[in-house]
N, C-alpha and C positions, 0 to 999 in steps of 0.2 A: 503494499500499500504506501508506504514512504517512496519507492522509487517511481510509481505512477504518479503520485504527487508533484515529485520534483522534475519529471520530463514534461510533463503537461502538453505533449504533443496531439493536435487534433488526430492523426493517424491513429494511437492508439484509443481512441474515445471508445470505441466498441468494447474493447477488450477492458477499458478500464471502468466501463459501466457494468460490465457485468461482474467485476472483481468486487466493486463498492455494493453492489447488490447482495452477492454470495458474503461478503464481510458484515454485511449489515443484519442479514438473517441468521448468521450463526451467534451473534451476540444476541439478536432478539428472542432466539430458543434457550439459551441459558440466562436471559432475563438481566441483562448487562448492559444494554442500549444506550442507557443515560450515560455509561461511561465513554461511549465514541460518539454521542450527539454532537457536540461540538467541532469534532472532525468533519463529520457529514455537512453541518453547516457552514464551513469554512470553503468546504469542496463545492458546495451549491453555489455561493457567491462568487466564487472564482468561475464556474462555469457560466454564470448569469452575466457577469462582465464581460466573459470573452465570447459571448454567444456571436454567432456567425449564422446569417440566415441562408439556407440552403434551398435553391430554388429547383 
C-alpha cells in the first residue's frame, strides 16, 4: 500500500483500486476499519484533486 501511494501513477489506477478495496475489506472483516480510515480519506482527497476526465 505504501508503494502504491508513493508512485501515484495513473497507469496503476486499476491495480491500486483493487488493492485499496481488499485492504479496506480485510480491515472491515476484523473490525479495525477505524484504524485505517484516515489513510483512505487521504487517498480519496488525492484522487479527487488529481481527477482526469476520460471521454
